[in-house]
C-alpha positions in Angstrom: -21.5 60.6 -17.1 -20.8 56.9 -17.4 -17.2 55.9 -16.9 -15.3 52.5 -16.7 -11.6 52.9 -16.0 -9.3 49.9 -16.1 -5.9 49.8 -14.4 -3.3 47.3 -13.4 -2.0 46.2 -16.8 1.7 46.0 -17.6 4.6 43.7 -18.5 4.9 40.4 -16.6 7.0 37.3 -17.0 5.4 33.9 -17.8 4.2 32.3 -14.6 3.8 35.7 -13.0 0.6 37.5 -11.8 -1.3 40.7 -12.1 -4.5 42.1 -10.7 -6.6 44.3 -13.0 -9.1 46.7 -11.6 -12.1 48.5 -13.2 -13.7 51.3 -11.4 -17.2 52.5 -12.5 -19.1 55.7 -12.1 -22.3 57.3 -13.5 -24.6 54.3 -13.1 -25.9 51.9 -10.4 -22.9 49.5 -10.4 -24.5 47.0 -8.0 -27.3 46.4 -10.5 -25.1 45.4 -13.4 -23.4 42.2 -14.5 -19.7 42.8 -15.0 -17.4 41.1 -17.4 -13.8 41.1 -18.5 -13.0 40.7 -22.2 -9.7 40.6 -24.0 -8.5 41.2 -27.5 -5.1 40.3 -29.0 -3.9 42.0 -32.3 -5.5 40.4 -35.3 -8.0 38.4 -33.2 -11.5 38.8 -32.2 -12.5 40.1 -28.8 -13.3 37.2 -26.4 -15.1 36.9 -23.1 -12.7 36.0 -20.2 -14.9 36.1 -17.1 -18.2 37.5 -15.8 -19.8 38.0 -12.4 -23.4 38.6 -11.4 -24.4 41.8 -9.8 -24.2 40.5 -6.2 -21.1 38.4 -6.9 -22.8 35.0 -6.2 -22.3 33.6 -9.8 -19.0 33.6 -11.7 -18.2 32.2 -15.1 -14.8 31.7 -16.8 -13.6 30.9 -20.3 -11.9 27.6 -20.5 -8.4 28.9 -21.2 -8.3 30.8 -17.9 -10.2 28.4 -15.6 -8.1 27.7 -12.5 -5.8 30.6 -13.1 -8.0 33.8 -13.1 -10.5 34.9 -10.5 -13.1 37.6 -11.0 -14.5 39.5 -8.0 -16.3 42.7 -7.2 -16.6 45.2 -4.4 -19.9 47.0 -4.8 -19.1 49.5 -2.1 -16.1 50.6 -4.2 -17.8 50.3 -7.6 -15.0 48.1 -8.7 -14.5 44.8 -10.4 -11.2 42.9 -10.3 -9.5 40.2 -12.3 -6.8 38.4 -10.5 -4.6 36.7 -13.1 -2.1 34.0 -11.9 0.2 31.6 -13.7 0.2 33.9 -16.7 1.1 32.6 -20.1 2.2 34.4 -23.3 -1.1 33.5 -24.8 -2.8 35.8 -22.2 -1.2 38.9 -23.9 -4.0 41.2 -24.9 -5.8 44.4 -24.2 -8.3 43.7 -21.4 -11.6 45.5 -21.3 -14.3 45.6 -18.6 -17.9 45.7 -19.6 -21.1 46.5 -17.6 -24.4 45.0 -18.7 -27.9 45.6 -17.3 -29.4 42.1 -16.8 -32.9 43.5 -17.5 -31.8 45.2 -20.7 -28.9 43.7 -22.6 -28.8 46.7 -25.0 -27.8 48.9 -22.1 -24.1 48.3 -21.8 -20.9 50.2 -21.2 -17.2 49.5 -22.1 -14.0 50.7 -20.7 -11.1 51.8 -22.9 -8.9 48.8 -21.9 -5.5 48.1 -20.3 -2.7 46.2 -22.0 -1.3 43.0 -20.5 1.9 41.7 -21.9 3.3 38.3 -20.8 6.9 37.9 -22.0 10.3 37.0 -20.8 
């Protein structure tokens, strides 16, 4: 059974930091590209960051460049999103996604974790 379970969300003040985790099971994690998406109420879901299966290539959306870092530990079947210098605009539900590079139709989503940035 495929599972992606996010954790680490919560309430943080502007300028603060959080680290999100997504632990996978039920598929060959090390073969998949992993991504973080986010969705705020009333807005479309947007890509935040992605990382290649071996971790050598990383991409970030412009609003988070220089503040967020995506990483992965294939031995632990886990992908992380370190979020620093958080802004209220970062408030959203954050989702992790796994995609097979050889078959983009084969993908899995987690249920999400809520990040709220507010004083």
